[in-house]
C-alpha positions as CSV (number, residue, x, y, z in Angstrom):
1,M,-21.1,24.4,50.3
2,P,-20.1,22.8,47.0
3,Q,-16.7,23.4,45.7
4,T,-16.3,25.2,42.6
5,T,-13.9,27.4,40.6
6,D,-16.4,28.7,38.3
7,P,-16.2,32.5,38.7
8,T,-20.0,33.1,37.7
9,R,-21.2,30.5,40.2
10,R,-18.9,32.1,42.8
11,Q,-20.4,35.5,42.1
12,D,-23.9,34.1,42.4
13,R,-22.9,32.6,45.9
14,Q,-21.4,35.8,47.1
15,L,-24.8,37.4,46.5
16,L,-26.3,35.3,49.2
17,S,-24.6,37.4,51.9
18,D,-23.9,36.4,55.5
19,H,-26.6,34.0,56.6
20,V,-25.1,30.5,56.7
21,D,-25.0,28.5,59.9
22,M,-24.0,24.9,59.0
23,R,-23.9,23.9,62.7
24,L,-27.6,23.0,62.6
25,V,-27.4,20.4,60.0
26,A,-28.3,17.2,62.5
27,S,-25.8,14.5,62.7
28,D,-26.1,10.9,63.7
29,P,-26.4,10.8,67.4
30,D,-24.1,7.5,67.6
31,E,-21.4,9.4,65.8
32,P,-18.5,9.9,68.2
33,I,-18.5,13.6,69.6
34,A,-15.5,15.4,68.6
35,D,-13.8,17.9,71.1
36,R,-15.4,21.3,71.0
37,N,-12.3,22.9,69.8
38,A,-11.5,20.6,66.9
39,I,-10.3,23.0,64.1
40,V,-12.0,22.9,60.7
41,Q,-9.6,23.4,57.9
42,L,-10.5,26.1,55.3
43,D,-12.1,24.5,52.1
44,P,-10.1,25.3,48.9
45,D,-13.0,27.3,47.7
46,H,-13.1,29.7,50.9
47,P,-12.3,33.3,50.0
48,G,-9.5,33.4,52.3
49,F,-7.8,30.0,51.4
50,R,-5.0,31.6,49.4
51,D,-4.3,34.5,51.9
52,L,-1.5,33.3,54.0
53,A,-1.8,36.3,56.4
54,Y,-5.7,35.7,56.9
55,R,-5.1,32.1,57.6
56,Q,-2.3,33.0,60.0
57,R,-4.6,35.2,62.1
58,R,-7.3,32.7,61.9
59,N,-4.9,30.2,63.5
60,Q,-4.0,32.9,66.2
61,I,-7.6,33.3,67.2
62,A,-8.2,29.6,67.0
63,Q,-5.3,29.3,69.7
64,I,-7.4,31.6,72.0
65,A,-10.1,29.1,72.0
66,L,-7.8,26.1,72.4
67,K,-6.1,27.6,75.4
68,Y,-9.4,29.0,77.0
69,Q,-10.7,27.5,80.2
70,P,-14.4,28.2,80.9
71,G,-14.7,30.9,83.5
72,D,-11.4,32.5,82.6
73,P,-11.5,36.1,81.2
74,I,-11.6,35.8,77.2
75,P,-8.3,37.2,75.7
76,E,-8.8,39.9,73.0
77,A,-8.5,38.5,69.4
78,P,-5.7,40.3,67.3
79,Y,-8.0,41.9,64.7
80,T,-6.4,44.0,62.1
81,D,-7.3,47.3,60.7
82,E,-8.3,45.8,57.6
83,E,-10.7,43.5,59.5
84,D,-12.0,46.2,61.5
85,Q,-13.0,47.8,58.1
86,V,-14.8,44.8,57.1
87,W,-17.0,45.1,60.2
88,S,-17.6,48.8,59.5
89,T,-18.7,47.9,56.0
90,I,-21.3,45.1,57.3
91,W,-22.4,47.4,60.1
92,R,-23.1,50.3,57.7
93,A,-25.4,47.7,55.8
94,L,-27.0,46.3,58.9
95,Q,-28.0,49.5,60.9
96,P,-30.7,50.7,58.5
97,A,-31.8,47.1,57.8
98,H,-32.4,46.6,61.5
99,R,-34.4,49.7,61.9
100,Q,-36.7,48.6,59.2
101,H,-36.9,45.0,59.6
102,A,-36.0,43.9,63.3
103,C,-38.4,43.2,66.0
104,A,-38.7,45.5,69.0
105,E,-37.1,42.9,71.3
106,Y,-33.9,42.8,69.2
107,L,-33.7,46.4,68.8
108,E,-34.0,47.1,72.6
109,C,-31.1,44.3,73.3
110,L,-29.0,45.9,70.5
111,Q,-29.2,49.2,72.1
112,K,-28.1,47.5,75.3
113,L,-25.0,46.0,73.6
114,N,-24.1,49.3,72.0
115,F,-21.6,48.2,69.4
116,A,-18.9,50.5,68.1
117,P,-19.4,51.0,64.3
118,E,-15.6,51.2,63.6
119,R,-14.3,48.1,65.3
120,I,-15.0,44.4,65.8
121,P,-16.6,43.9,69.4
122,Q,-14.2,41.8,71.6
123,L,-16.0,38.7,72.8
124,R,-14.9,39.4,76.3
125,E,-16.8,42.7,76.3
126,V,-20.0,41.2,74.6
127,N,-19.8,38.4,77.0
128,E,-19.8,40.5,80.2
129,K,-22.8,42.6,79.1
130,V,-25.0,39.3,78.0
131,L,-24.0,37.5,81.2
132,A,-25.2,40.3,83.4
133,I,-28.5,40.5,81.5
134,S,-29.6,37.1,80.9
135,G,-26.8,34.8,82.6
136,F,-25.8,33.3,79.2
137,R,-22.1,32.9,78.6
138,L,-20.3,33.3,75.2
139,E,-17.3,31.0,75.2
140,P,-14.8,30.8,72.2
141,V,-14.4,27.8,70.1
142,A,-11.6,27.4,67.4
143,G,-14.0,26.4,64.6
144,L,-17.2,24.8,63.9
145,V,-18.6,22.0,66.3
146,Q,-20.9,19.2,65.8
147,P,-24.7,20.0,66.1
148,R,-25.1,18.0,69.3
149,V,-22.2,19.6,70.9
150,F,-23.2,23.2,69.9
151,L,-26.9,22.8,70.8
152,E,-26.6,20.9,74.1
153,N,-24.2,23.5,75.5
154,L,-27.2,25.9,75.3
155,A,-28.8,23.7,78.0
156,D,-26.1,25.2,80.3
157,G,-26.4,28.7,79.3
158,V,-23.3,28.6,77.1
159,F,-23.0,29.7,73.5
160,L,-20.0,28.3,71.7
161,C,-18.8,31.4,69.6
162,T,-16.2,31.7,66.8
163,Q,-14.3,34.9,66.9
164,Y,-12.7,35.1,63.3
165,I,-14.1,37.5,60.7
166,R,-14.8,36.6,57.1
167,H,-12.1,37.5,54.6
168,H,-12.1,41.2,53.5
169,S,-12.8,40.2,49.7
170,T,-16.4,39.3,50.5
171,P,-17.7,41.6,53.2
172,L,-21.2,40.6,52.7
173,Y,-20.7,36.9,52.3
174,T,-19.3,34.0,54.5
175,P,-19.5,30.3,54.0
176,E,-19.4,29.8,57.9
177,P,-20.6,31.4,61.0
178,D,-18.2,34.2,61.6
179,V,-17.9,36.9,64.5
180,V,-20.7,38.9,62.9
181,H,-23.1,36.4,62.8
182,E,-22.2,35.2,66.4
183,I,-22.5,38.7,68.0
184,V,-25.0,40.6,65.8
185,G,-27.2,37.5,65.6
186,H,-26.8,35.2,68.6
187,G,-25.3,37.6,71.1
188,V,-27.8,40.3,70.8
189,T,-30.7,37.8,71.1
190,L,-29.1,36.2,74.0
191,A,-29.4,39.7,75.7
192,S,-33.1,39.2,75.7
193,P,-34.1,36.9,79.0
194,R,-36.9,35.3,76.9
195,L,-34.9,34.4,73.9
196,A,-32.1,33.1,76.2
197,E,-34.6,31.0,77.9
198,L,-35.7,29.5,74.6
199,N,-32.2,28.8,73.8
200,R,-31.6,26.9,77.1
201,L,-34.9,24.7,76.4
202,F,-33.6,23.9,73.0
203,G,-30.6,22.6,74.6
204,K,-32.1,20.5,77.2
205,A,-34.6,19.1,74.5
206,V,-31.5,18.0,72.5
207,R,-29.9,16.4,75.6
208,Q,-32.8,14.2,76.0
209,T,-33.1,13.4,72.3
210,K,-31.9,9.9,71.3
211,S,-32.8,9.3,67.7
212,A,-31.4,10.8,64.5
213,Q,-34.7,11.3,63.2
214,A,-35.8,13.3,66.4
215,L,-32.7,15.4,66.5
216,E,-33.2,16.5,62.8
217,R,-36.8,17.4,63.6
218,L,-35.7,19.5,66.4
219,S,-32.7,21.2,64.4
220,R,-35.2,22.3,61.8
221,I,-37.6,23.8,64.6
222,Y,-34.4,25.6,65.7
223,W,-33.6,26.8,62.3
224,F,-37.2,28.0,61.4
225,T,-37.4,30.0,64.7
226,I,-34.0,30.9,66.4
227,E,-32.2,31.2,63.2
228,F,-34.9,32.2,60.6
229,G,-38.1,33.3,62.7
230,V,-40.3,36.2,61.9
231,L,-43.3,37.8,63.5
232,R,-45.9,40.5,63.2
233,E,-45.6,43.9,65.0
234,E,-48.3,46.5,64.2
235,G,-49.2,44.6,61.1
236,A,-45.5,44.5,59.8
237,V,-43.3,41.3,59.4
238,K,-40.2,41.7,61.6
239,A,-37.3,39.4,62.1
240,Y,-36.1,37.8,65.3
241,G,-34.0,35.1,63.8
242,T,-30.4,35.4,63.9
243,G,-29.6,34.4,60.4
244,L,-31.8,37.1,59.1
245,L,-30.7,39.6,61.7
246,S,-26.9,39.3,60.7
247,S,-27.7,39.6,57.0
248,A,-28.8,42.9,55.4
249,G,-29.4,41.1,52.1
250,E,-31.7,38.4,53.7
251,L,-33.6,41.0,55.9
252,E,-34.6,42.6,52.6
253,K,-35.6,39.5,50.8
254,M,-37.7,38.2,53.7
255,H,-40.6,40.3,52.6
256,Q,-40.6,38.4,49.1
257,V,-40.9,34.8,50.6
258,E,-43.7,32.4,51.3
259,L,-45.0,33.2,54.9
260,R,-46.7,30.5,56.8
261,P,-48.3,30.6,60.1
262,L,-46.2,29.3,62.8
263,D,-46.6,25.6,63.1
264,L,-43.9,23.9,64.8
265,D,-44.8,20.3,63.5
266,A,-44.9,21.5,60.0
267,A,-41.4,23.4,60.6
268,A,-40.1,20.0,61.9
269,H,-40.7,18.2,58.7
270,L,-39.8,21.2,56.2
271,N,-36.4,20.6,54.4
272,Y,-34.1,23.6,54.2
273,D,-31.0,24.8,52.2
274,P,-28.5,26.7,54.3
275,T,-26.6,27.7,51.3
276,H,-29.5,30.0,49.9
277,F,-31.8,32.5,51.1
278,Q,-34.9,30.9,52.8
279,P,-37.9,30.6,50.4
280,V,-40.3,29.9,53.3
281,L,-40.6,31.5,56.7
282,F,-42.8,30.6,59.5
283,C,-44.4,33.8,61.0
284,A,-45.8,34.2,64.6
285,D,-48.7,36.7,65.2
286,S,-46.5,38.5,67.9
287,F,-43.4,38.1,69.9
288,E,-45.5,36.8,72.9
289,A,-47.3,34.3,70.8
290,M,-44.0,33.0,69.5
291,Y,-42.5,32.9,72.9
292,Q,-45.4,30.9,74.4
293,T,-45.8,28.7,71.5
294,L,-42.1,27.7,71.3
295,R,-41.7,27.5,75.1
296,E,-44.7,25.1,75.6
297,Y,-43.5,22.9,72.8
298,L,-39.9,22.6,74.0
299,L,-41.3,21.9,77.7
300,K,-43.3,18.9,76.4
301,W,-40.6,17.5,74.1
């Protein structure tokens, strides 16, 4: 996200809503892999950069991940009433958007997780439900991690999950994946055994990918399916991608974009901009068609 102090530009950016996931921008496979809990400092243009109390809570929540040992119970994050209100604001926007635009598989999983509308779900309780359904574990990380680290962990059935929530001044915008994107997007979809399987297959494909070019192609396929995939149900276009499902704004906009038939080779070579609503989406004929096509492609990778 470019740095800017222009208030007009900032207002335009805030209209983008909460869809950004920079973890998928592929990096050089020869680059030294940083620890999964390396903390990323807030950008000076971050909405919470000048809010000392917010930054202190972010550091508190980061400490949970730094001290966490895989397999241990996940400690509760110290969310404030103000942050719970941010969740409530987002949830009020997402509920009707989900009913109108989310695919049936997602809605079924959402019902199983049964989020409270008035408070941020603790990662521990979401993890317990997802683990019981699909065997996937949600584990806390202090901040963003490198693409290869993030994706390879999927092979082991582990989703590295941030726990902080966006700043209260911009409830419908975040410059990074926060707990809303993680839980409402990824957490819910990982409660689907079939979507969880596809995530594992992506991780295994990344693990055996050596070149930067191949990793870039694979990350684009992940972007246009797991993050921004759509499909048809009873003639209507519905979302199964986590970036769409965690953003009420982008769920509304997805019906105005260019829809292309699901073609994974084409997706692998299509550039995308994570800082804007997506102008092109790949649409499968059904959930089953998406699942079979993507599964076979990843098994042959």
